[in-house]
C-alpha positions in Angstrom: 21.8 44.9 -6.0 20.1 43.0 -3.7 22.1 40.2 -2.5 19.0 37.4 -3.2 18.3 39.3 -6.5 20.1 36.1 -8.8 18.4 33.4 -6.6 16.1 31.2 -8.1 12.8 32.2 -8.6 10.8 28.6 -8.9 9.5 28.1 -6.0 9.2 24.4 -4.7 5.6 22.9 -4.8 5.6 21.3 -1.3 2.3 19.6 -2.3 3.2 18.5 -5.9 0.3 18.3 -8.3 0.0 14.8 -8.4 0.0 14.3 -4.6 -3.2 17.1 -4.9 -4.6 14.1 -7.3 -3.7 11.4 -5.4 -5.3 12.9 -2.2 -8.8 13.6 -4.6 -8.9 9.9 -6.0 -8.7 8.9 -2.2 -11.5 10.8 -1.0 -13.9 9.9 -3.8 -13.1 6.3 -3.4 -13.6 7.2 0.3 -17.1 8.7 -0.5 -18.0 5.9 -2.9 -17.2 3.0 -0.1 -19.4 5.0 2.3 -22.4 4.7 -0.3 -21.5 0.9 -1.4 -20.9 -0.2 2.4 -24.6 1.7 3.4 -26.6 -0.1 0.1 -24.7 -3.7 0.6 -25.6 -3.6 4.2 -28.9 -2.4 4.9 -31.2 -5.7 3.9 -28.7 -7.7 6.4 -28.9 -5.7 9.3 -32.6 -4.7 9.2 -33.3 -8.6 9.1 -30.5 -9.4 11.5 -32.6 -8.0 14.6 -29.8 -4.9 15.3 -30.3 -2.0 14.2 -30.7 -1.1 10.1 -27.5 1.0 10.4 -25.3 -1.0 12.3 -22.3 -1.6 9.6 -22.7 2.0 8.4 -22.5 3.2 12.0 -19.1 1.2 12.0 -17.4 1.9 9.5 -18.1 5.8 10.7 -16.7 5.2 13.5 -12.8 3.9 11.8 -13.5 6.6 9.0 -13.6 9.2 12.1 -10.7 7.5 13.4 -8.3 7.3 10.2 -9.0 10.6 9.6 -7.9 11.6 13.0 -5.0 9.1 12.7 -4.2 10.8 9.1 -3.9 14.2 10.6 -1.6 13.1 13.1 0.6 11.0 10.9 1.1 13.8 8.7 2.5 15.8 10.8 4.8 12.7 12.3 8.5 13.4 11.8 9.6 11.1 8.9 13.1 10.7 10.4 11.4 9.2 14.0 9.2 6.4 12.0 12.5 5.6 10.0 14.8 5.5 13.1 11.9 3.0 14.2 11.0 1.1 11.6 11.8 -2.2 13.6 10.3 -0.7 16.6 6.8 -1.2 13.9 7.8 -4.6 13.3 8.6 -5.8 16.7 4.7 -4.2 17.7 3.4 -6.2 14.6 4.9 -9.3 15.4 3.4 -8.9 19.8 0.0 -7.9 17.4 -0.1 -11.1 15.6 1.8 -13.4 18.9 -1.8 -12.2 20.6 -3.9 -13.1 17.6 -2.5 -16.7 17.9 -2.8 -16.9 21.8 -6.5 -14.9 22.1 -7.4 -14.1 18.5 -11.3 -14.2 17.5 -12.3 -16.8 15.2 -14.7 -15.7 12.6 -15.7 -18.6 9.5 -12.9 -20.7 10.5 -10.1 -18.3 10.3 -8.1 -16.2 13.3 -7.4 -13.2 11.9 -8.4 -10.2 14.6 -8.1 -9.7 17.8 -10.6 -7.9 20.6 -9.4 -4.7 22.3 -12.7 -3.2 24.1 -15.3 -2.4 21.7 -12.8 -2.1 18.8 -11.5 -5.4 16.3 -8.2 -5.5 15.0 -7.0 -7.4 12.7 -2.8 -6.7 12.8 -2.1 -8.2 9.2 -3.2 -5.4 7.7 -0.7 -3.4 9.8 2.0 -5.8 8.7 1.3 -4.7 5.6 2.7 -1.1 6.4 5.4 -2.5 8.9 6.9 -4.4 6.4 7.2 -1.9 3.6 8.8 0.7 6.1 11.5 -1.4 7.5 12.3 -2.6 3.9 12.7 0.8 2.9 14.3 2.2 5.7 16.9 -0.8 5.8 17.5 -0.4 1.8 18.1 3.2 1.6 21.7 3.0 3.0 22.8 0.8 0.5 22.0 3.1 -2.5 23.7 6.0 -3.5 21.4 8.8 -2.7 21.9 11.3 -5.1 20.6 9.2 -7.6 16.4 8.6 -8.1 15.0 5.4 -8.0 13.2 4.1 -10.2 11.5 1.1 -11.9 14.5 0.4 -14.2 16.6 1.3 -11.6 18.4 -2.1 -11.3 19.6 -1.7 -14.6 21.1 1.7 -14.8 23.1 1.5 -11.1 24.2 -1.6 -9.6 23.4 -2.2 -6.1 26.0 -0.8 -3.5 27.4 -4.6 -2.3 31.1 -5.4 -4.3 31.0 -8.3 -6.7 33.9 -8.8 -6.0 33.3 -10.1 -2.7 30.0 -11.9 -3.5 29.8 -16.1 -3.2 27.1 -16.7 -4.6 27.3 -20.5 -3.8 27.4 -19.7 0.0 24.5 -20.5 2.1 25.0 -17.7 4.3 26.2 -15.3 1.4 22.5 -16.0 0.2 20.9 -15.5 3.3 22.6 -12.0 3.7 21.0 -10.9 0.1 18.2 -11.8 1.4 18.3 -9.9 5.0 16.0 -7.4 4.3 13.4 -9.8 3.9 13.5 -11.6 6.9 11.5 -9.7 9.2 8.5 -9.4 6.7 8.6 -13.1 6.1 8.5 -13.6 9.6 5.4 -11.7 10.0 3.9 -13.1 6.2 4.5 -16.8 8.3 2.6 -15.8 11.6 -0.3 -14.7 9.1 0.0 -17.8 7.0 -1.1 -20.0 10.4 -4.5 -17.8 10.5 -4.7 -19.1 7.6 -4.8 -16.0 5.6 -2.4 -16.9 2.1 -3.8 -13.7 0.4 -2.8 -11.5 3.2 0.2 -13.2 3.7 1.2 -12.7 -0.2 0.6 -9.5 0.1 2.8 -9.1 3.2 6.0 -10.4 1.4 5.1 -9.4 -2.1 5.8 -5.5 -1.5 9.0 -5.7 0.3 10.5 -8.2 -2.5 9.5 -5.5 -5.0 11.3 -2.6 -3.2 14.5 -5.1 -3.1 13.7 -6.0 -7.0 13.8 -2.0 -7.5 16.8 -1.3 -5.4 18.8 -3.5 -7.4 18.9 -7.1 -6.2 21.1 -9.3 -8.4 19.5 -11.5 -11.5 20.3 -14.4 -9.6 18.9 -13.7 -6.6 16.0 -12.4 -8.3 15.5 -15.5 -9.9 16.0 -17.6 -6.7 13.2 -15.5 -5.2 10.7 -16.0 -8.0 11.4 -19.8 -7.9 11.0 -20.1 -4.2 7.2 -18.1 -4.2 6.2 -20.5 -7.3 7.0 -23.1 -5.7 6.3 -22.3 -2.1 2.5 -21.3 -3.4 2.1 -24.7 -5.2 3.5 -26.5 -1.9 0.4 -24.4 -0.2 -1.8 -24.8 -2.4 -1.5 -28.4 -2.4 -0.7 -29.2 1.4 -4.4 -27.4 2.1 -6.9 -29.1 -0.8 -9.6 -25.8 -0.7 -6.4 -23.6 -2.0 -5.7 -25.8 -4.9 -9.3 -25.9 -5.6 -9.6 -22.4 -5.4 -7.1 -22.4 -8.2 -8.9 -25.4 -10.3 -11.9 -23.5 -10.2 -11.2 -20.3 -12.4 -11.2 -22.3 -15.4 -15.1 -23.2 -15.4 -17.0 -21.8 -12.4 -20.2 -22.9 -14.0 -19.3 -26.3 -13.6 -19.3 -25.8 -9.9 -21.6 -23.4 -9.6 -23.7 -24.9 -6.6 -20.0 -25.7 -4.7 -16.8 -24.3 -5.0 -17.6 -22.1 -7.7 -20.5 -20.3 -5.8 -18.8 -17.4 -4.8 -17.6 -16.4 -8.4 -20.7 -17.7 -10.3 -22.7 -15.1 -7.8 -19.7 -12.6 -8.5 -20.2 -12.4 -12.0 -23.9 -12.4 -12.6 -24.1 -9.3 -10.0 -21.3 -7.7 -12.2 -22.9 -8.9 -15.8 -26.8 -8.1 -14.3 -25.8 -4.3 -13.8 -25.6 -3.6 -17.5 -24.1 -0.6 -19.3 -25.6 2.3 -16.6 -26.5 -0.3 -13.7 -29.6 -0.8 -11.8 -29.1 2.6 -9.6 -27.7 2.8 -5.5 -29.6 0.3 -3.2 -32.0 -1.7 -6.3 -29.5 -4.3 -6.6 -30.0 -7.6 -6.2 -27.4 -9.9 -5.4 -26.4 -8.2 -1.7 -29.9 -9.7 -1.0 -28.1 -13.1 0.9 -27.1 -14.4 -3.0 -23.8 -13.0 -2.4 -21.7 -13.9 -0.1 -19.5 -11.4 1.4 -21.4 -9.0 -0.5 -19.8 -5.8 1.6 -16.3 -6.9 1.8 -14.4 -9.7 -0.6 -16.9 -9.0 -3.1 -18.0 -5.4 -2.6 -16.7 -4.3 -6.0 -19.8 -6.7 -7.3 -22.5 -5.0 -5.4 -21.1 -1.6 -7.1 -20.5 -3.1 -10.3 -24.1 -3.8 -10.3 -26.3 -0.6 -9.2 -23.5 1.5 -11.4 -23.0 -0.8 -14.3 -20.1 -1.3 -16.4 -19.0 2.7 -16.7 -19.1 2.6 -12.9 -16.9 -0.2 -12.6 -14.3 0.9 -15.2 -14.5 4.3 -13.5 -13.3 2.5 -10.2 -10.3 -0.1 -12.0 -9.5 3.9 -13.7 -9.1 5.3 -10.0 -6.6 2.5 -9.2 -4.6 2.7 -11.9 -4.6 6.6 -11.5 -3.6 6.4 -8.2 -0.7 4.0 -9.1 0.9 6.6 -11.7 0.2 9.6 -9.1 2.1 7.8 -6.4 5.0 6.8 -8.5 4.8 10.3 -10.0 5.4 12.1 -7.1 7.8 9.5 -6.1 10.0 10.2 -9.3 10.2 13.6 -7.7 12.0 12.7 -4.4 15.6 13.1 -3.9 16.1 10.7 -0.5 16.6 7.0 -1.2 14.3 5.9 1.9 11.6 8.7 0.7 11.6 7.4 -3.1 11.3 3.8 -1.7 8.3 4.0 1.1 6.4 6.5 -1.8 7.1 3.9 -4.0 6.1 0.6 -1.7 2.7 2.2 -0.3 1.4 3.5 -3.9 1.5 -0.6 -4.6 0.5 -1.7 -1.4 -2.9 0.2 -2.5 -3.4 0.4 -6.2 -2.3 -3.2 -6.2 -4.8 -5.0 -3.9 -7.4 -2.9 -5.8 -6.2 -4.6 -9.4 -6.3 -8.1 -7.5 -9.5 -7.9 -5.5 -11.5 -6.5 -9.1 -9.9 -9.5 -10.7 -10.6 -11.6 -7.9 -14.6 -10.8 -8.4 -14.8 -11.1 -11.9 -13.0 -14.6 -12.2 -9.7 -13.6 -13.2 -7.9 -14.5 -9.8 -8.3 -17.2 -6.9 -10.9 -16.0 -4.1 -8.9 -14.7 -1.3 -9.1 -12.4 1.5 -7.8 -9.5 -0.1 -9.8 -6.4 0.3 -10.7 -3.4 -2.1 -9.2 -0.8 -0.3 -11.6 2.2 0.7 -14.5 0.2 -1.0 -14.7 -2.9 0.8 -16.2 -3.4 4.9 -13.0 -3.5 7.3 -12.1 -1.1 10.3 -8.4 -2.2 10.3 -8.0 -2.3 6.7 -9.8 1.2 6.3 -7.9 2.9 9.4 -5.0 1.9 8.1 -4.8 2.3 4.4 -6.1 6.0 4.8 -2.5 6.1 7.3 -0.4 4.5 4.5 -2.2 8.0 2.6 -1.1 9.9 5.1 2.4 8.7 5.9 2.6 9.1 1.4 1.8 13.1 2.1 4.3 13.2 4.8 7.0 11.8 3.2 6.6 13.5 -0.1 6.3 17.5 1.7 9.4 16.8 4.2 11.3 15.6 1.5 10.6 18.8 -0.7 11.1 20.8 2.0 14.4 19.4 2.7 15.1 19.0 -0.7 14.5 22.9 -1.2 16.4 23.9 2.1 19.2 21.9 1.0 19.1 23.7 -2.1 19.2 27.0 -1.0 22.2 26.3 1.8 23.7 25.2 -1.3 23.1 28.1 -3.3 23.6 30.8 0.0 27.5 29.1 0.1 27.9 29.6 -3.2 27.1 33.1 -2.6 29.2 33.9 0.0 31.8 32.1 -1.5 32.0 34.8 -4.7 31.9 37.5 -2.1 35.1 36.2 -0.3 36.6 35.9 -3.7 36.2 39.7 -5.0 37.3 40.8 -1.6 40.4 39.3 -2.0 40.8 40.6 -5.5 39.8 43.9 -4.3 41.2 44.1 -0.5 38.6 45.8 0.2 35.4 45.0 2.0 31.9 46.7 0.2 29.6 48.4 3.0 26.7 49.5 1.7 26.6 52.2 4.6 29.6 53.3 2.6 28.3 53.9 -0.5 
């Protein structure tokens, strides 16, 4: 009988079905975003004195850069990315510091740095580097033999010994939140730009990973309380932030001032009807709706593709979330699972929040709609995040498969040695 005749016949799929669907979803969103940006910016560019294709050409450049970068990231050594997680945080902090020193101000916010012809928004980079750092820090603290699930903390206690905890110790409390210190520093620097929405995202996703990994209930309550308190404090310090919250209750009462964006957005979404007015036929983009190609790109899309099109976009983001969580559950190694969970949440939750903002269910923030909104850095970072998901999943499944094969071979060799000791002879095929 051949040596490998009893080997497992199931072939490991290094590209699971859920991952393939995830890539298909991203491709659809990129295509829809391309046409939506073209439709939303053509009239504006035509009457601005620049080329009528200025924004779409600029978007195309970042799209090409994203494709090239995605190919590179998908082939990178995931161990290199993990081992240098602190380096990525350091580079991000330097870029954020560069914004403070020599940033470019647009509409009262200093969020960009100009590197030659390229405009870079470091706060978008901070979202990904924070997730990589947190996953790298938490992974060694967890039992690598267990799969991470969203209910992980209910099934497996955190690895720190409860007997050594001093709940009333300030230093112990700081120790519990140690993996969130780096994201917190980046969030504070982004908050100074000012950009409260992006700052919240930078700290939210690492915090989510920490809760998943088994953060004690007491510390979860402390963290949520601090986050809510910080939100209200920041809102009270800057009156315009609190105004954005208040206007949600009745934007039409402030249709000429505070609620203008929300009202115009609701008009655009509602006027699309069931099937929409057709690509390029929407009227709200004709200087009625502010930021029609960035934060409110979904409103333009809804007006031109109607209720059916707008719901399909929402379904795509929910499907992206489900596919990402599905592949993450298949991963054996803790770091890989945490990283995929975090990056999946990064893209899908931002999409859902942006949609909620456009339809008046969330305060107006600077959170873009991934792959749909115009923004070079956002598009580039989101594409690299998807490439990192692909890299992580395929490398993790490959290593799991190789480990199973080595275990199987070692077990079979052990059986042959045992038979040799029992018989006292060694079997040689040529002596048969």
